[in-house]
VEXBA-149566 format. One record per residue: residue number from 0; residue in three letters; z, y, x of N, C-alpha, C, O in turn. Coordinates in Angstrom, 1 decimal, padded with zeros to 4 digits, always signed. Each point is the difference from the previous one (the first is absolute). Layout:
@seq->NUM, type->ALA, n_zz->Z, n_yy->Y, n_xx->X, ca_zz->Z, ca_yy->Y, ca_xx->X, c_zz->Z, c_yy->Y, c_xx->X, o_zz->Z, o_yy->Y, o_xx->X
...
# end
This chain:
@seq->0, type->UNK, n_zz->-007.3, n_yy->-009.4, n_xx->+009.2, ca_zz->+000.6, ca_yy->-000.2, ca_xx->-001.8, c_zz->+000.6, c_yy->+001.6, c_xx->-000.2, o_zz->+000.5, o_yy->+000.8, o_xx->+000.8
@seq->1, type->UNK, n_zz->-000.8, n_yy->-000.7, n_xx->-002.1, ca_zz->+000.7, ca_yy->+001.4, ca_xx->-001.2, c_zz->+000.8, c_yy->-000.9, c_xx->-000.6, o_zz->+000.0, o_yy->-001.1, o_xx->-000.4
@seq->2, type->UNK, n_zz->+001.1, n_yy->+002.3, n_xx->+000.4, ca_zz->+000.7, ca_yy->-000.2, ca_xx->-001.5, c_zz->+000.6, c_yy->+001.2, c_xx->-000.8, o_zz->+000.1, o_yy->+001.2, o_xx->+000.1
@seq->3, type->UNK, n_zz->+000.2, n_yy->-002.1, n_xx->-000.9, ca_zz->-000.1, ca_yy->+001.8, ca_xx->-000.9, c_zz->+001.8, c_yy->-000.3, c_xx->-000.4, o_zz->+000.6, o_yy->-000.9, o_xx->+000.4
@seq->4, type->UNK, n_zz->-000.1, n_yy->+001.6, n_xx->-001.1, ca_zz->+001.4, ca_yy->+000.1, ca_xx->-000.4, c_zz->+000.3, c_yy->-001.0, c_xx->-000.2, o_zz->-000.7, o_yy->-000.7, o_xx->-000.8
@seq->5, type->UNK, n_zz->+001.8, n_yy->+000.1, n_xx->+001.2, ca_zz->+000.3, ca_yy->-001.7, ca_xx->+000.0, c_zz->+001.5, c_yy->+000.1, c_xx->-001.2, o_zz->+000.8, o_yy->-001.0, o_xx->+000.0
@seq->6, type->UNK, n_zz->-000.7, n_yy->+001.6, n_xx->-000.4, ca_zz->+001.4, ca_yy->+000.7, ca_xx->-000.9, c_zz->-000.3, c_yy->+001.4, c_xx->-001.0, o_zz->-000.3, o_yy->+001.0, o_xx->+000.7
@seq->7, type->UNK, n_zz->+000.4, n_yy->-000.9, n_xx->-001.5, ca_zz->-000.3, ca_yy->+001.4, ca_xx->-001.1, c_zz->+001.2, c_yy->-000.3, c_xx->-000.6, o_zz->+000.2, o_yy->-001.2, o_xx->-000.3
@seq->8, type->UNK, n_zz->+000.8, n_yy->+002.4, n_xx->+000.0, ca_zz->+001.0, ca_yy->+000.0, ca_xx->-001.1, c_zz->-000.7, c_yy->+001.5, c_xx->-001.1, o_zz->-000.7, o_yy->+001.0, o_xx->+000.2
@seq->9, type->UNK, n_zz->+001.3, n_yy->-001.3, n_xx->-001.1, ca_zz->-000.3, ca_yy->+000.8, ca_xx->-001.1, c_zz->+001.5, c_yy->+000.2, c_xx->-000.8, o_zz->+000.9, o_yy->-000.9, o_xx->-000.1
@seq->10, type->UNK, n_zz->-000.8, n_yy->+002.7, n_xx->-000.4, ca_zz->+001.2, ca_yy->+000.2, ca_xx->-000.2, c_zz->-000.6, c_yy->+000.9, c_xx->-000.8, o_zz->-001.2, o_yy->+000.3, o_xx->+000.4
@seq->11, type->UNK, n_zz->+001.8, n_yy->+000.3, n_xx->-001.5, ca_zz->-000.3, ca_yy->+001.2, ca_xx->-001.2, c_zz->-001.6, c_yy->+000.3, c_xx->+001.0, o_zz->+000.1, o_yy->+001.1, o_xx->+000.6
@seq->12, type->UNK, n_zz->-000.8, n_yy->-001.5, n_xx->-000.5, ca_zz->-001.2, ca_yy->+000.4, ca_xx->+000.2, c_zz->-000.5, c_yy->-000.1, c_xx->+001.1, o_zz->-001.3, o_yy->-000.1, o_xx->+000.2
@seq->13, type->UNK, n_zz->+002.4, n_yy->+000.2, n_xx->+000.7, ca_zz->-000.4, ca_yy->+000.2, ca_xx->+001.4, c_zz->-000.2, c_yy->-001.3, c_xx->+001.1, o_zz->+000.5, o_yy->-001.1, o_xx->+000.0
@seq->14, type->UNK, n_zz->-001.6, n_yy->+001.7, n_xx->+000.7, ca_zz->-000.3, ca_yy->-001.3, ca_xx->+000.5, c_zz->+000.6, c_yy->-000.3, c_xx->+001.8, o_zz->+000.2, o_yy->+001.0, o_xx->+000.8
@seq->15, type->UNK, n_zz->+000.0, n_yy->-002.2, n_xx->-000.5, ca_zz->+000.5, ca_yy->+000.4, ca_xx->+001.9, c_zz->-000.7, c_yy->-001.3, c_xx->+000.2, o_zz->+000.0, o_yy->-001.0, o_xx->-000.6
@seq->16, type->UNK, n_zz->-000.5, n_yy->+001.3, n_xx->+001.4, ca_zz->-001.4, ca_yy->-001.2, ca_xx->+000.9, c_zz->+000.6, c_yy->-000.4, c_xx->+001.5, o_zz->-000.2, o_yy->+000.8, o_xx->+000.9
@seq->17, type->UNK, n_zz->+000.5, n_yy->-001.6, n_xx->-000.7, ca_zz->+000.6, ca_yy->-000.9, ca_xx->+001.0, c_zz->-001.3, c_yy->-000.8, c_xx->+001.2, o_zz->-000.9, o_yy->-000.4, o_xx->-000.7
@seq->18, type->UNK, n_zz->+000.8, n_yy->+000.3, n_xx->+001.5, ca_zz->-000.7, ca_yy->-001.1, ca_xx->+000.6, c_zz->-000.5, c_yy->+000.3, c_xx->+001.8, o_zz->+000.5, o_yy->+000.8, o_xx->+000.8
@seq->19, type->UNK, n_zz->-001.2, n_yy->-001.3, n_xx->-000.7, ca_zz->-001.0, ca_yy->+000.4, ca_xx->+001.3, c_zz->-001.5, c_yy->-000.2, c_xx->+000.2, o_zz->-000.6, o_yy->-001.1, o_xx->-000.2
@seq->20, type->UNK, n_zz->+000.3, n_yy->+002.1, n_xx->+000.5, ca_zz->-001.4, ca_yy->-000.1, ca_xx->+000.1, c_zz->-000.8, c_yy->+000.6, c_xx->+001.2, o_zz->+000.5, o_yy->+001.1, o_xx->+000.3
@seq->21, type->UNK, n_zz->-001.7, n_yy->-001.4, n_xx->+000.4, ca_zz->-000.2, ca_yy->+000.2, ca_xx->+001.2, c_zz->-001.4, c_yy->+000.8, c_xx->-000.1, o_zz->-000.8, o_yy->-000.4, o_xx->+000.7
@seq->22, type->UNK, n_zz->+000.6, n_yy->+001.4, n_xx->-001.5, ca_zz->-000.8, ca_yy->+001.0, ca_xx->-000.8, c_zz->+000.2, c_yy->+000.9, c_xx->-000.8, o_zz->+000.3, o_yy->-000.4, o_xx->-001.1
@seq->23, type->UNK, n_zz->-000.4, n_yy->+001.7, n_xx->+001.2, ca_zz->+000.1, ca_yy->+000.9, ca_xx->-000.7, c_zz->-000.6, c_yy->-000.2, c_xx->-001.1, o_zz->+000.7, o_yy->+000.0, o_xx->-001.1
@seq->24, type->UNK, n_zz->-001.8, n_yy->-000.4, n_xx->+001.1, ca_zz->-000.7, ca_yy->-000.5, ca_xx->-001.6, c_zz->+000.8, c_yy->-001.2, c_xx->-001.2, o_zz->+000.3, o_yy->+000.0, o_xx->-001.2
@seq->25, type->UNK, n_zz->-000.1, n_yy->-000.8, n_xx->+002.2, ca_zz->+000.8, ca_yy->-001.1, ca_xx->-001.0, c_zz->+001.3, c_yy->+000.4, c_xx->-000.5, o_zz->+000.4, o_yy->-000.5, o_xx->-001.1
@seq->26, type->UNK, n_zz->+000.4, n_yy->+001.7, n_xx->+002.1, ca_zz->+000.9, ca_yy->+000.7, ca_xx->-000.9, c_zz->-000.1, c_yy->+000.8, c_xx->-001.1, o_zz->+000.8, o_yy->-000.2, o_xx->-001.0
@seq->27, type->UNK, n_zz->-001.9, n_yy->+001.3, n_xx->+001.0, ca_zz->-001.0, ca_yy->+000.5, ca_xx->-000.8, c_zz->-000.3, c_yy->-001.2, c_xx->-001.4, o_zz->+000.5, o_yy->+000.3, o_xx->-001.1
@seq->28, type->UNK, n_zz->-000.8, n_yy->-000.9, n_xx->+001.2, ca_zz->-000.5, ca_yy->-001.0, ca_xx->-000.7, c_zz->+001.5, c_yy->-000.4, c_xx->-001.1, o_zz->+000.0, o_yy->+000.0, o_xx->-001.2
@seq->29, type->UNK, n_zz->+000.8, n_yy->-000.2, n_xx->+001.9, ca_zz->+001.2, ca_yy->-000.2, ca_xx->-000.8, c_zz->+000.7, c_yy->+001.2, c_xx->-000.7, o_zz->+000.6, o_yy->-000.1, o_xx->-001.1
@seq->30, type->UNK, n_zz->-000.8, n_yy->+000.9, n_xx->+001.5, ca_zz->+000.6, ca_yy->+001.2, ca_xx->-000.5, c_zz->-000.7, c_yy->+001.1, c_xx->-001.1, o_zz->+000.4, o_yy->+000.8, o_xx->-000.8
@seq->31, type->UNK, n_zz->-001.9, n_yy->-001.4, n_xx->+001.2, ca_zz->-000.8, ca_yy->+000.5, ca_xx->-001.6, c_zz->+000.0, c_yy->-001.4, c_xx->-001.0, o_zz->+000.0, o_yy->+000.2, o_xx->-001.2
@seq->32, type->UNK, n_zz->+000.0, n_yy->-001.5, n_xx->+001.6, ca_zz->+000.1, ca_yy->-001.0, ca_xx->-001.1, c_zz->+001.9, c_yy->+000.2, c_xx->-000.5, o_zz->+000.2, o_yy->-000.2, o_xx->-001.2
@seq->33, type->UNK, n_zz->+000.6, n_yy->+000.5, n_xx->+001.6, ca_zz->+001.2, ca_yy->+000.4, ca_xx->-000.5, c_zz->-000.1, c_yy->+001.5, c_xx->-001.3, o_zz->+000.5, o_yy->+000.0, o_xx->-001.1
@seq->34, type->UNK, n_zz->-001.3, n_yy->+001.0, n_xx->+002.0, ca_zz->+000.1, ca_yy->+001.3, ca_xx->-000.5, c_zz->-001.1, c_yy->-000.6, c_xx->-001.3, o_zz->+000.4, o_yy->+000.5, o_xx->-001.0
@seq->35, type->UNK, n_zz->-001.5, n_yy->-001.3, n_xx->+000.9, ca_zz->-000.4, ca_yy->-000.3, ca_xx->-001.3, c_zz->+000.6, c_yy->-000.8, c_xx->-000.5, o_zz->-000.9, o_yy->-000.7, o_xx->-000.5
@seq->36, type->UNK, n_zz->+002.0, n_yy->+000.2, n_xx->+000.2, ca_zz->+000.7, ca_yy->-001.2, ca_xx->-000.8, c_zz->+000.8, c_yy->+000.9, c_xx->-001.4, o_zz->+000.8, o_yy->+000.9, o_xx->+000.2
@seq->37, type->UNK, n_zz->-001.2, n_yy->-001.4, n_xx->-001.6, ca_zz->+000.8, ca_yy->+000.7, ca_xx->-000.8, c_zz->+001.6, c_yy->+000.6, c_xx->+000.1, o_zz->+000.8, o_yy->-000.4, o_xx->+000.9
@seq->38, type->UNK, n_zz->-000.5, n_yy->+001.0, n_xx->-001.5, ca_zz->+001.1, ca_yy->+000.5, ca_xx->+000.4, c_zz->+001.0, c_yy->+000.2, c_xx->+001.1, o_zz->+001.3, o_yy->+000.0, o_xx->-000.2
@seq->39, type->UNK, n_zz->-002.2, n_yy->+000.3, n_xx->+001.7, ca_zz->+000.4, ca_yy->+000.4, ca_xx->+001.2, c_zz->-000.5, c_yy->+001.5, c_xx->-000.4, o_zz->-001.1, o_yy->+000.5, o_xx->-000.3
@seq->40, type->UNK, n_zz->+002.5, n_yy->+000.1, n_xx->+000.5, ca_zz->-000.3, ca_yy->+001.5, ca_xx->+000.2, c_zz->+000.4, c_yy->+000.6, c_xx->+002.0, o_zz->-000.2, o_yy->+001.2, o_xx->+000.3
@seq->41, type->UNK, n_zz->+000.5, n_yy->-001.8, n_xx->+000.2, ca_zz->+000.3, ca_yy->+000.3, ca_xx->+001.4, c_zz->-000.1, c_yy->-001.7, c_xx->+001.2, o_zz->+000.3, o_yy->-001.1, o_xx->-000.3
@seq->42, type->UNK, n_zz->-000.6, n_yy->+001.6, n_xx->+001.2, ca_zz->+000.0, ca_yy->-000.8, ca_xx->+000.8, c_zz->+000.4, c_yy->+000.1, c_xx->+001.5, o_zz->-000.5, o_yy->+000.8, o_xx->+000.9
@seq->43, type->UNK, n_zz->+001.6, n_yy->-001.7, n_xx->-000.6, ca_zz->+000.7, ca_yy->+000.4, ca_xx->+001.3, c_zz->-000.7, c_yy->-001.1, c_xx->+001.1, o_zz->+000.1, o_yy->-001.2, o_xx->-000.2
@seq->44, type->UNK, n_zz->-000.9, n_yy->+001.8, n_xx->+001.1, ca_zz->-000.2, ca_yy->-000.9, ca_xx->+001.2, c_zz->+000.8, c_yy->+000.0, c_xx->+001.2, o_zz->+000.4, o_yy->+000.9, o_xx->+000.7
@seq->45, type->UNK, n_zz->-000.2, n_yy->-002.3, n_xx->-000.7, ca_zz->+001.0, ca_yy->-000.6, ca_xx->+000.6, c_zz->-000.4, c_yy->-001.1, c_xx->+001.0, o_zz->+000.8, o_yy->-000.7, o_xx->+000.7
@seq->46, type->UNK, n_zz->-002.6, n_yy->+000.7, n_xx->-000.7, ca_zz->-000.6, ca_yy->-001.0, ca_xx->+000.9, c_zz->+000.5, c_yy->+000.3, c_xx->+001.5, o_zz->+000.3, o_yy->+001.1, o_xx->+000.5
@seq->47, type->UNK, n_zz->-000.4, n_yy->-002.1, n_xx->+000.1, ca_zz->-000.1, ca_yy->+000.2, ca_xx->+001.5, c_zz->-001.6, c_yy->+000.0, c_xx->+000.7, o_zz->-000.9, o_yy->-000.7, o_xx->-000.5
@seq->48, type->UNK, n_zz->+000.8, n_yy->+001.3, n_xx->+001.5, ca_zz->-001.1, ca_yy->+000.2, ca_xx->+000.1, c_zz->+000.0, c_yy->-000.8, c_xx->+001.7, o_zz->+000.5, o_yy->+000.6, o_xx->+000.9
@seq->49, type->UNK, n_zz->-001.3, n_yy->-002.0, n_xx->-000.7, ca_zz->-000.2, ca_yy->+000.0, ca_xx->+001.9, c_zz->-000.9, c_yy->+000.5, c_xx->+000.4, o_zz->-001.1, o_yy->-000.2, o_xx->-000.6
@seq->50, type->UNK, n_zz->+001.0, n_yy->+000.9, n_xx->+001.5, ca_zz->-001.0, ca_yy->+000.6, ca_xx->+000.5, c_zz->-001.3, c_yy->-001.1, c_xx->+001.0, o_zz->+000.2, o_yy->-001.0, o_xx->+000.7
@seq->51, type->UNK, n_zz->-001.1, n_yy->+001.7, n_xx->-000.9, ca_zz->-001.2, ca_yy->-000.6, ca_xx->+000.3, c_zz->-000.2, c_yy->-000.8, c_xx->+001.6, o_zz->-000.6, o_yy->-001.0, o_xx->+000.4
@seq->52, type->UNK, n_zz->+001.5, n_yy->+001.9, n_xx->+000.2, ca_zz->+000.3, ca_yy->-000.8, ca_xx->+001.5, c_zz->+000.4, c_yy->-001.0, c_xx->+000.4, o_zz->-000.5, o_yy->-000.7, o_xx->+000.9
@seq->53, type->UNK, n_zz->+001.6, n_yy->+000.3, n_xx->-001.8, ca_zz->+000.8, ca_yy->-001.0, ca_xx->-000.1, c_zz->-001.3, c_yy->-001.0, c_xx->-000.8, o_zz->+000.2, o_yy->-001.2, o_xx->+000.2
@seq->54, type->UNK, n_zz->-000.9, n_yy->+001.3, n_xx->-000.7, ca_zz->-000.5, ca_yy->-000.9, ca_xx->-001.1, c_zz->-001.1, c_yy->-000.3, c_xx->+000.9, o_zz->-000.4, o_yy->-001.1, o_xx->+000.0
@seq->55, type->UNK, n_zz->-000.4, n_yy->+002.2, n_xx->+001.0, ca_zz->-000.8, ca_yy->-000.6, ca_xx->+001.1, c_zz->+000.5, c_yy->-000.9, c_xx->+000.8, o_zz->-000.3, o_yy->-001.1, o_xx->+000.0
@seq->56, type->UNK, n_zz->+001.0, n_yy->+001.5, n_xx->+000.8, ca_zz->+000.9, ca_yy->-000.8, ca_xx->+000.7, c_zz->+000.0, c_yy->-001.6, c_xx->-000.1, o_zz->+000.4, o_yy->-000.6, o_xx->+000.9
@seq->57, type->UNK, n_zz->-000.8, n_yy->+000.1, n_xx->-001.8, ca_zz->+000.1, ca_yy->-001.2, ca_xx->-000.2, c_zz->-001.6, c_yy->-000.6, c_xx->+000.2, o_zz->-000.3, o_yy->-001.1, o_xx->-000.3
@seq->58, type->UNK, n_zz->-000.6, n_yy->+002.0, n_xx->+000.8, ca_zz->-001.5, ca_yy->-000.4, ca_xx->+000.4, c_zz->+000.1, c_yy->-000.2, c_xx->+001.4, o_zz->-000.9, o_yy->-000.7, o_xx->+000.6
@seq->59, type->UNK, n_zz->+001.7, n_yy->+001.1, n_xx->-000.1, ca_zz->-000.1, ca_yy->+000.5, ca_xx->+001.7, c_zz->-000.1, c_yy->-001.9, c_xx->+000.3, o_zz->-000.2, o_yy->-000.4, o_xx->+001.1
# end
């Protein structure tokens, strides 16, 4: 399961992204979406990346 930022706050053009993702591409997708949002001048990445080793251990 992949998640993107589950909470975003924007103030004075600065977006803060919060949440949990299981891969770097999901994190990057959230950042790019915020960067391409009208009025956003800066993005602060507060997203937590859960390592793949934890995610893979469920398959055992």
